[in-house]
C-alpha positions in Angstrom: 344.5 -42.3 -25.8 344.2 -44.8 -28.5 341.1 -45.3 -29.9 340.9 -48.8 -29.7 341.7 -48.4 -25.8 339.0 -45.8 -25.4 336.6 -48.1 -27.2 337.5 -50.7 -24.7 337.4 -48.8 -21.6 333.9 -47.4 -22.2 332.6 -50.7 -23.1 334.0 -52.1 -20.0 332.9 -49.1 -18.1 329.3 -49.4 -19.6 329.2 -53.4 -19.1 330.3 -53.0 -14.8 327.4 -50.2 -14.9 324.9 -52.7 -16.4 326.3 -55.6 -13.7 325.1 -53.4 -11.1 322.1 -52.5 -12.4 321.2 -56.0 -12.9 322.5 -57.2 -9.8 321.0 -54.6 -7.6 317.0 -54.7 -9.3 317.0 -58.2 -9.2 320.1 -60.0 -8.0 320.7 -63.0 -10.5 324.2 -63.6 -8.6 323.0 -65.2 -4.9 325.3 -64.1 -2.2 323.3 -66.0 0.6 326.4 -67.2 1.6 327.6 -64.0 2.4 324.8 -62.8 4.0 325.5 -60.5 7.1 324.8 -61.2 10.8 322.5 -58.7 12.7 322.1 -56.9 9.1 320.2 -53.4 9.9 318.7 -54.0 6.5 314.8 -52.1 7.0 313.6 -50.5 4.2 311.2 -52.8 2.1 311.7 -51.9 -1.8 309.0 -49.2 -2.2 306.2 -48.9 -4.6 305.6 -46.5 -6.6 302.8 -44.3 -7.2 301.9 -41.1 -8.6 300.7 -39.7 -5.0 303.9 -41.2 -3.5 305.9 -39.4 -6.4 304.1 -36.3 -5.8 304.5 -36.3 -2.0 308.4 -37.0 -2.3 307.8 -40.0 -0.5 308.9 -42.7 -3.2 312.2 -41.1 -3.5 312.7 -41.0 0.0 312.2 -44.4 0.3 313.5 -45.2 -2.7 317.0 -43.7 -1.3 317.0 -45.4 1.7 316.6 -48.7 0.0 319.3 -48.6 -2.8 321.9 -47.1 0.4 320.7 -50.9 1.8 320.7 -53.0 -1.1 323.3 -51.3 -3.6 324.9 -54.5 -5.9 327.4 -56.7 -4.0 326.3 -55.1 -1.2 327.6 -58.3 1.4 330.6 -59.3 -0.6 332.0 -55.3 -0.6 331.2 -54.8 3.3 332.5 -58.3 4.3 335.6 -57.4 2.1 336.1 -53.7 4.0 335.9 -55.4 7.2 338.4 -57.9 6.4 341.0 -55.2 5.1 340.2 -53.6 9.0 340.7 -56.7 10.6 343.8 -58.3 8.8 346.2 -55.2 7.9 345.0 -52.5 11.5 343.7 -55.4 13.7 340.6 -53.6 14.0 336.6 -54.4 13.8 333.7 -52.6 12.5 331.8 -53.4 15.2 333.2 -50.5 18.3 331.8 -53.6 21.1 334.7 -55.9 20.0 338.4 -55.6 20.9 340.8 -57.9 18.8 343.6 -59.7 21.4 346.8 -61.1 20.5 347.1 -64.2 18.9 343.8 -64.2 16.9 341.6 -63.6 20.3 338.4 -61.7 20.3 337.1 -59.7 23.9 334.5 -57.5 24.7 335.7 -54.3 24.6 334.5 -53.5 27.9 335.9 -56.5 29.1 338.8 -55.7 28.2 338.8 -52.1 29.0 337.4 -53.3 32.8 340.7 -55.3 33.1 342.6 -52.1 33.2 340.6 -50.4 35.3 339.3 -48.2 32.7 335.6 -49.1 32.4 334.7 -47.7 36.2 336.4 -45.0 35.2 334.0 -44.2 33.0 331.0 -44.3 35.5 333.0 -43.3 39.1 335.1 -40.7 40.2 337.2 -42.6 42.7 337.3 -45.8 44.0 335.5 -44.2 47.5 333.0 -43.2 45.0 332.6 -47.0 43.4 332.9 -48.5 46.5 330.0 -46.4 48.2 327.7 -47.6 45.0 329.1 -51.4 45.6 328.0 -50.9 49.1 324.8 -49.3 49.2 323.9 -51.7 46.2 324.6 -55.0 48.0 323.0 -53.2 51.2 319.5 -53.1 49.0 320.1 -56.6 48.0 320.3 -58.3 51.5 317.5 -56.6 52.7 315.6 -57.6 49.6 316.4 -61.3 50.4 315.7 -60.8 54.1 312.3 -59.9 52.8 311.8 -62.5 50.4 313.0 -65.0 52.4 311.4 -64.4 56.2 307.7 -63.1 54.3 308.2 -65.4 51.2 310.2 -68.4 51.6 311.6 -67.5 48.2 315.6 -67.3 47.9 317.3 -64.6 46.3 321.4 -64.9 45.2 324.1 -63.7 42.7 326.4 -65.1 40.4 329.0 -63.0 39.0 329.7 -64.6 35.1 332.9 -65.5 34.3 334.5 -62.8 32.2 336.7 -64.0 29.5 339.3 -60.7 30.0 340.3 -61.9 33.4 340.2 -66.0 32.7 342.9 -65.4 29.9 344.3 -61.9 29.7 347.6 -63.6 28.0 346.1 -62.8 24.8 344.7 -59.2 25.4 345.9 -55.8 23.5 348.2 -54.1 26.2 346.6 -50.7 27.2 347.5 -48.9 30.0 346.2 -49.8 33.5 343.9 -46.8 35.1 344.1 -47.7 38.8 342.2 -45.0 40.1 339.2 -47.2 40.9 339.3 -50.2 40.5 337.3 -53.2 39.4 333.4 -53.6 40.7 333.1 -56.8 40.5 336.0 -57.9 42.8 334.2 -55.2 45.4 330.7 -56.6 45.0 332.8 -60.4 45.5 334.0 -59.1 48.8 331.1 -57.3 49.9 328.9 -60.3 49.1 331.3 -62.5 50.8 331.3 -59.8 53.9 327.6 -60.0 54.7 326.7 -63.5 53.9 325.0 -62.8 50.5 324.7 -65.9 49.1 327.1 -65.4 45.3 329.3 -67.5 43.4 332.4 -65.5 41.7 332.9 -67.8 38.5 334.8 -64.7 37.4 338.1 -66.2 39.8 336.6 -69.9 40.2 337.1 -70.1 36.2 340.3 -68.1 36.1 342.0 -71.0 38.4 340.5 -73.6 36.5 342.3 -72.3 33.3 345.6 -72.9 34.6 345.0 -76.4 35.2 342.3 -77.3 32.1 343.7 -79.3 29.2 340.5 -77.7 27.3 339.8 -74.5 26.7 336.8 -72.3 28.6 336.0 -70.2 25.7 336.9 -70.2 22.3 339.6 -67.5 20.8 336.4 -66.0 18.5 333.7 -66.0 21.4 332.9 -64.6 24.7 329.9 -66.9 25.7 330.6 -69.7 27.8 330.3 -73.4 26.1 330.7 -76.6 27.0 332.1 -75.2 30.5 328.7 -74.1 30.8 328.1 -77.5 32.7 330.6 -76.0 35.9 329.1 -73.0 36.8 325.2 -73.8 36.4 325.8 -77.0 38.6 327.5 -75.1 41.1 324.5 -72.6 41.1 321.8 -75.1 41.3 323.6 -77.4 44.0 324.0 -73.5 45.9 320.4 -73.2 45.0 319.3 -76.3 47.2 321.5 -75.6 49.8 320.4 -72.3 50.8 317.0 -74.5 52.0 317.2 -78.1 50.6 314.6 -77.5 47.9 315.7 -81.1 46.5 316.3 -79.9 42.6 317.6 -82.5 40.7 321.2 -83.0 40.2 323.0 -82.7 36.8 325.9 -85.1 36.0 328.8 -84.6 33.1 328.9 -87.9 31.0 331.6 -87.0 29.0 332.9 -84.5 26.8 333.3 -84.6 23.1 335.7 -83.0 21.0 336.1 -82.8 16.9 337.2 -79.9 14.8 335.1 -76.5 15.0 332.8 -76.6 12.2 332.8 -73.3 11.2 333.0 -69.3 12.2 332.2 -69.1 15.8 330.0 -66.9 17.1 331.5 -63.3 17.5 333.5 -63.9 14.3 330.3 -64.2 12.3 329.4 -60.8 14.0 332.3 -59.3 12.5 330.7 -60.3 9.1 334.6 -60.6 7.4 335.2 -62.1 4.3 337.6 -65.6 5.1 337.1 -67.5 8.5 339.8 -66.9 11.3 342.1 -69.6 11.2 342.2 -71.2 14.5 342.4 -74.8 15.4 340.6 -74.6 18.5 338.2 -78.1 18.2 334.4 -77.7 19.5 333.8 -79.8 22.8 330.4 -80.9 23.5 329.6 -81.8 26.9 326.9 -85.0 27.7 324.7 -84.1 30.4 322.3 -86.2 32.3 319.8 -85.3 35.4 319.2 -87.5 38.2 316.1 -87.0 40.4 314.6 -89.3 42.6 310.6 -89.4 44.2 311.6 -86.4 47.1 313.4 -84.3 44.0 311.4 -80.9 43.0 311.7 -78.7 40.1 311.9 -75.0 41.4 310.2 -72.2 39.5 313.2 -69.4 38.7 313.8 -65.4 38.2 316.8 -64.7 36.3 317.7 -60.8 36.3 320.9 -60.1 34.2 322.4 -60.7 30.8 323.1 -63.2 28.0 325.1 -65.4 29.9 321.9 -67.2 30.7 320.4 -68.3 27.3 323.3 -71.1 27.6 321.0 -73.0 30.2 318.3 -73.6 27.6 320.6 -74.0 24.7 323.5 -76.1 26.3 321.4 -77.7 29.2 318.6 -80.0 30.0 316.2 -76.9 31.2 313.5 -78.3 31.6 314.3 -81.8 33.6 315.9 -79.4 36.3 313.1 -76.0 36.4 309.9 -75.8 36.1 309.5 -72.6 34.8 311.8 -69.6 34.3 311.7 -65.4 33.4 314.6 -63.9 32.3 314.6 -60.1 32.7 317.4 -59.3 30.0 319.1 -56.1 31.4 315.9 -55.7 33.5 314.5 -54.3 30.0 313.5 -56.8 27.9 311.0 -59.7 29.8 311.2 -63.6 28.2 308.6 -65.5 30.0 308.6 -69.4 30.0 310.4 -71.6 27.9 308.0 -70.5 25.0 310.1 -67.2 25.3 306.3 -64.7 25.5 308.7 -61.4 25.0 307.6 -58.2 26.7 309.3 -54.9 28.3 309.7 -54.9 31.9 307.3 -52.1 32.1 304.6 -54.3 30.4 304.4 -57.0 33.1 303.5 -57.1 37.1 306.4 -57.4 38.4 306.0 -57.8 41.6 303.7 -60.7 40.9 306.5 -62.7 38.6 308.9 -61.8 41.7 306.6 -63.7 44.3 306.1 -66.3 41.8 308.9 -68.0 42.0 311.0 -70.1 44.3 314.5 -68.6 43.8 315.5 -64.9 42.3 318.9 -65.0 40.8 320.6 -61.7 40.1 323.8 -62.3 37.5 326.3 -60.7 35.6 329.5 -60.5 33.6 332.0 -58.7 35.2 332.0 -55.3 33.8 328.6 -55.1 33.7 328.2 -55.0 37.5 329.7 -51.1 37.3 325.6 -50.7 36.9 324.6 -52.9 40.1 321.2 -54.7 39.2 320.3 -52.3 36.6 317.6 -50.7 38.7 316.3 -54.3 39.8 316.6 -54.3 43.6 315.5 -50.8 44.2 312.3 -51.2 42.0 311.8 -54.6 44.1 312.2 -53.2 47.5 309.8 -50.2 46.7 307.1 -52.3 45.6 307.4 -55.3 47.8 307.1 -52.4 51.0 303.9 -52.1 49.3 301.3 -54.4 51.5 298.3 -53.6 49.0 300.5 -54.1 46.2 301.7 -57.7 47.6 298.7 -58.4 48.8 296.9 -58.1 45.2 299.4 -59.6 43.7 299.8 -63.1 46.2 295.7 -63.0 45.5 296.2 -62.7 42.1 299.2 -65.2 41.5 296.8 -67.9 43.3 293.6 -67.4 41.1 296.1 -67.9 37.8 296.9 -70.9 39.7 293.2 -72.7 39.7 292.4 -73.5 36.0 288.3 -73.2 36.6 288.7 -69.8 38.0 291.0 -68.8 34.9 288.5 -70.2 32.8 286.0 -67.7 34.0 288.4 -64.6 34.4 289.0 -65.2 30.7 285.9 -65.1 29.7 284.6 -61.9 31.9 288.0 -60.0 30.1 286.5 -61.2 26.6 283.0 -59.9 27.7 283.9 -56.6 29.1 287.0 -55.7 26.4 289.6 -56.0 28.7 292.6 -57.7 29.4 293.0 -61.0 31.1 295.8 -59.9 33.4 293.4 -56.6 34.0 290.5 -58.6 35.1 292.7 -60.8 36.7 293.7 -57.8 38.6 290.0 -56.6 39.0 288.8 -59.7 40.7 291.9 -60.0 42.7 290.8 -56.3 44.5 287.1 -57.8 44.4 288.2 -60.7 46.6 290.5 -59.0 49.1 287.8 -55.7 49.4 285.1 -58.4 50.1 287.3 -61.1 52.1 286.2 -61.6 55.8 282.6 -60.1 55.1 
């Protein structure tokens, strides 16, 4: 090799190594514009000490840190993701499935459309039908108890599944007809048993045939402006069940503009370039009509992420007075301030008996798991008279500000939580009532 060329290559290699070292240590070249969505980086920069070095802690932390913070990491990962998407129509996020014409779907939704998702859960259509029938029977039993004993309405809606609404852009896969589609079976059994339900997938599929606007963005699977039609129908059904007097929503206008950036699922893919898609952004302007007879209910939602659009896109505080969201019957978000708990950390029965409506919902493919255990747990606790009585008294005490102030003071004095003190007082009241 020519000596001059060898020297140039050596100096170039040294410069690249120096640049990588400097960028890793101090990041003089800003890459904030390429920041990754849902970036799983967890390791903070390790602090060196003789003790950490002797124990091997520093080396372990440094290895993890460097693996997560190597130079130009964001650019490199986005470039690789772009390569997979552009050349091979693959994503590096296993939850997404690229369709045709630059459309994106959730993988379970695609598999559900082709009958493959249910086949992973059930061995036969008979097994699936038995599961659905058992779930619907329990939901009807729970509804009867809530309605007759406590005046609480239980209903459901099947959230719209993009794969069934716009199947023309789906990737082509083989169909599996051995089991079927659980959401369709649930909708059928709800109708046959008289359980209040709205099947928004079938309804939106009909709307898509006539609407001049797309009900879903090509690169996003959550609903946007079209959520108005779903929520309006949901609250109208709720009010129809008992004449509660829920305020009415009204669609005043729909505005249109070029989509300003990457769509939600597109952001999650962390591509280097924006997918070329000329779909405009539609924004619904919604108002609420109420009069002297209107009342805002308290609502418990048990389901998936579709309900988040209620707070993001609807004037929710003008429609309801309080709500809880039991997300996948795992995480709990309480109130408009979204206080977060695990479902096992709260008194579920107390929450169940403290609302006017309970709404069970899921997007189509998630009905493979029914209510994720919610209905079984709710039935077990609501059939226990002692648990019910304690929960009701706790709710009564919590509704009295002066009483709660005393309970908070006692809890602080005894060194217990407010919830524990509330339960102790409720049990004392029940034990001594009538004496």
